[in-house]
N, C-alpha and C positions, 0 to 999 in steps of 0.2 A: 513198943519199940525197945530193942535190946540196948543195954548199957554200952556195949562196944560200939554200936552205931552212933550213939550220942557222943561218946568220947572222941570218936574219929571226926565227927562233924565239928565238935568244939575245938579240936586240935587244928582242923583246917581253917576254921574261922579266926583262930588266934594266931595264925601264921602272919609274921610281920608284913609279908608282901600283900596278903589279902587285907589285913587290917589297915595298912597305910593306903592301899588302893581304894578301900571303901571310903576312907576320909577324903581322898582326892576326888572320889565320885560325888560326895556331898558338895565339895567345892565346885565341881563341874556343873552340878545342878544349880548352884548359886549363880554361876556365870550365865547359864541358859536363861534363868529367870530375869536377870538383869537385861539381857538382850530382848527377851519377850516384852518386858516392861517398856523398853526403849521403842520397840516397834509399835506397841499399843499406843504409846504417847504420840508418836508421829501419825498414827492412824487417826487419832482424835483431831489432829490438825489437817488431815486430808492430804498429806504429802508423802505417803509411803505406801507401796503396793505389795510388800512382802507379807508372808504369813506370820501372824502373831501366835505361834505355837512352838513346841519343841523342835519340830522338823524345820520350820522356818528359821529358828534361831541357829540350828546347825548349818543350814545352807548359807546363813549370813557370813560364816567364816570361810566359805569355799572360794572366795575371790582372790586370795593372796597365798603365796607360798608359806608364809608364817601361819596363816589360818589353817592351811591343810595339815601342817605339823600339829597344830593345836587340836585339830579334829581327831588325829590318831591318838593323842594323849587322852582326849575326852572319851573316845571309844574304849580304850583300855581301862580307864577309870570306872566307867559305867559297867564294863564287863566284870571287874573285880567287885564292885559294889553289888552287882547281881549275884555273884558267887557267894558273897558274905550273907546276903539275904537268904539264899537257899540253905546255907549251912545252919542258919538260925532256926529254920523250920524243924530241924531235928533236935534242937536244944531246948526250945520253949515247951511248956507243958499244955497250955490251953489251945484248943483247936482254932479258936478265933484268932489268936496270935499267929498260929501257923499259917492260917489263911492270908493274913496281912503280909507276912513275909513272902509267901508264894506270889501274891499279887504284885508286890513291890519288886520282887526278883524278876518277874516276867516283864514289868515295865522298864526296868533298867537294862535288861537284856535287849529289849526292843530298841531302846535309845542307843545302845552300843552298836547294834546292827545298822540302825539308820545312819549313824555317824560314819560307819565303814562304807555304806553304799554311797553316801555323799562324797567322801574323800576319794573313792575309786571311780566316781563318775557314772555309776550305774543308777543313780537316782538324784533328782534335784532337791530332795528333802521335803517335797510337798506331797500330800496324799489327798485322795478324793473320797471323803467320808460318805458323801451322798450316793456315789455309785456303789460302794460296798453295802450301804443300807438298802438301796434299791434291789440289789441282788438277793439280800437276805429276805426282803419282803415277798419275793417270788416263791418262797418255800411255804409249806403249810405252817401256820402259827408264826410266820415271820414277823408280822406286825406286833404280835404279842411279845416276841423276843426283843424287837427294837424298843418297845415300850418298857420292857423290863430293864433293858440296858439303861434307858433314860432315867428310870426311877433309881437304879443303882448309882448312877452318876450323881443324881440329886442327893442321895443319901451320903455319898462320899463328900460332896460339897458341904452339906449340912454339918457333917462331922468335923470338917476343916474349920468351919465357923465356930463351932463349939470348942474345938481344941485350941483355937487361938484365943477366944474370949475368956476361957477359964485358965489359960496358960498351961494346959495339959501337956503341951509339947516339952515342957521342962522335964517331964519324966523320961524323955529320950536322951537326956544329957547326964553326964556323970557328975557334974557339979554346976553351981550357979554361974552362968556365963557373963554376968554383968548386965546392968540395966539397958544398955543400947541394944544388945542381942534380944533381950526379952521384949522390948518395945517393937523392934523390927519383926520378931516372930509373931507377936500378937496381931499386929496390923496385917502382916503378910498372909498369915493363915486365914484371917477373916476375908480379905480381899480375894484370895485365890478360891476360897470356898464359894463366894458369891459368883465368881466366874464359872465355876463348875456347876453350880445350880442352874445357871443360864444355859450351859451346854446340855445338861440333862433335860431341861425344859424343851429345848429344840428337838431332842430325840423323841420325847413324849408327843410333841406336836406332830412330828413326822408320822408316828405310829397312828395317831388319832385321825389324821387326814389322809393317810396312805400316800403322802407326798414326801419321797426320800430327799428332795431338794432342801427340805427344812432341817434335815439331820446334818448338822455341821459340828465340827470340833471346836476347840478353843478359839481358833481364828474366826470362824463363822459367828460364834457367839459374841465376840468383841466387835466384829463388823456390824452385827445387828444393832448394837447400841448407838451407832452413828445415825440411825434412821428414826429414832424415837425421841420424844421431848426429853430434854435434860440427859439424854443418853451419852452425849459427848462428855458432859461433866462427870458422869459416873465412870466413863471409860478412863478419864484422867485419874480418878481416885483408884480404880483397879490397877492402872499402870504403875502408879506410885506404890500400891500395895505389892505388886510383883517385884518392884525394886526392893522393897522391904523384905520380902521373902528371900530374895537373892542374898541380901545382907545377912539374914538369919542363917541361911545355908552355909555361908562361910564360917559363921560362928559355930555351927553344928559340926563342921569338918574338924574343928579343934576339940569340941567338948562332947561329941556323941559317945554313947556307950557302944563301943566296938570291941 
């Protein structure tokens, strides 16, 4: 990769609008995790029917005029955070790091798009994971692909647990953020990792049984906990962990290496 491309990407990433927008994007992520945690907590009590995932959290704000304004802000913030992630792919040297930035960039771009579709009324913010999985299973090697996706999600979840447990997330920050952010980040990463492992397990189960109805996202994974022994107690722990991850994300908005 030429030095001129790296310099241009670094210059774009260092632009004050992109940099501040990326920090706002981390704060927006924190807000969504707080809402997801709140929905998950109510889900454990059996008194909420919304989706406990990013789409459901975005839809949560669509009922008021102020919420619609907030959705536009969130969409812009995620868009700028996605742009910053993409510029970093040209700056870092390791291919693994580039892959992480590409993946995160695509995720934040999808969240920005979802926020726009919710605020414009073209989407309710909810998705049907099982129908997409069912369509994929109709193709040759589709079940293998679904299983591979599940194993990949399990790997990401396991990495989240590891990253939280050993406090590796501190490497993403420019300075020590203080004990409250560290504790929130540690608990939050571990809890979110456990939730992702459950999501991945459902995808693997769907591939193994050829039953796309088992392939659910975060909402389906958390819903599944309400039907197993001690599952509601674990759901409460995960909900609190998502709250903690949201708190950490606000700290990251201030201390992130951007």
